[in-house]
C-alpha positions as CSV (number, residue, x, y, z in Angstrom):
1,M,345.3,113.0,-40.5
2,N,348.1,112.5,-38.0
3,L,347.7,112.1,-34.3
4,L,348.4,115.8,-33.4
5,E,345.8,117.0,-35.9
6,T,343.3,114.5,-34.5
7,I,343.9,115.8,-31.0
8,H,343.6,119.4,-32.2
9,E,340.2,118.6,-33.6
10,L,338.8,117.1,-30.4
11,P,336.5,119.0,-28.1
12,K,338.1,120.5,-25.0
13,I,336.8,117.7,-22.6
14,E,338.3,115.0,-24.8
15,K,341.6,116.9,-25.0
16,I,341.6,117.0,-21.2
17,K,341.0,113.2,-21.1
18,V,344.0,112.7,-23.5
19,M,346.1,115.0,-21.3
20,E,345.2,113.1,-18.1
21,F,345.9,109.8,-19.8
22,L,349.3,111.0,-21.0
23,W,350.1,112.5,-17.6
24,D,349.2,109.2,-15.9
25,E,351.3,107.2,-18.4
26,L,354.3,109.5,-17.8
27,T,354.1,109.8,-14.0
28,F,353.0,106.3,-12.9
29,S,355.3,104.4,-15.3
30,N,357.9,102.1,-13.7
31,D,360.4,103.3,-16.3
32,T,363.2,105.4,-14.8
33,Y,364.6,108.4,-16.6
34,S,367.9,110.0,-16.0
35,S,368.6,113.5,-17.2
36,P,371.3,113.6,-19.8
37,K,374.7,114.8,-18.8
38,W,374.4,118.0,-20.9
39,H,371.4,119.0,-18.7
40,K,373.4,118.9,-15.5
41,N,376.2,120.9,-17.2
42,A,373.7,123.5,-18.5
43,L,372.3,123.9,-15.0
44,L,375.8,124.3,-13.5
45,E,376.7,126.9,-16.1
46,T,373.5,128.8,-15.4
47,E,374.2,128.7,-11.7
48,K,377.7,130.0,-12.3
49,R,376.4,132.9,-14.4
50,M,373.8,133.8,-11.7
51,L,376.5,133.8,-9.0
52,E,378.7,136.1,-11.2
53,G,375.8,138.4,-11.8
54,K,375.7,137.8,-15.5
55,E,372.2,136.3,-15.5
56,K,369.1,136.9,-13.4
57,A,365.9,135.1,-12.8
58,I,362.7,136.4,-14.3
59,D,359.0,135.8,-13.6
60,W,357.7,132.6,-15.4
61,N,354.8,134.5,-16.9
62,K,357.2,137.1,-18.3
63,A,359.4,134.4,-19.7
64,K,356.5,132.7,-21.4
65,Q,355.4,136.0,-22.9
66,M,359.0,136.7,-24.1
67,L,359.2,133.3,-25.7
68,R,355.8,133.7,-27.4
69,N,356.8,137.1,-28.8
70,D,360.1,135.7,-30.1
71,I,358.4,132.7,-31.8
72,S,355.5,134.6,-33.3
């Protein structure tokens, strides 16, 4: 059984403990992380499309539902 399968089988309270552990590891780490260059470029391109009226913002809950429907 791999790690993700093991986590999947855990009771909810244990999953929460794993989640909190991972969150602490990621947020309190002394490691620094720089966004890749492509990410900045993607944000600039999105901003440009928004300013040109070619793209619009949507509600996060609606976006999640759209993504779930597309993947399912």
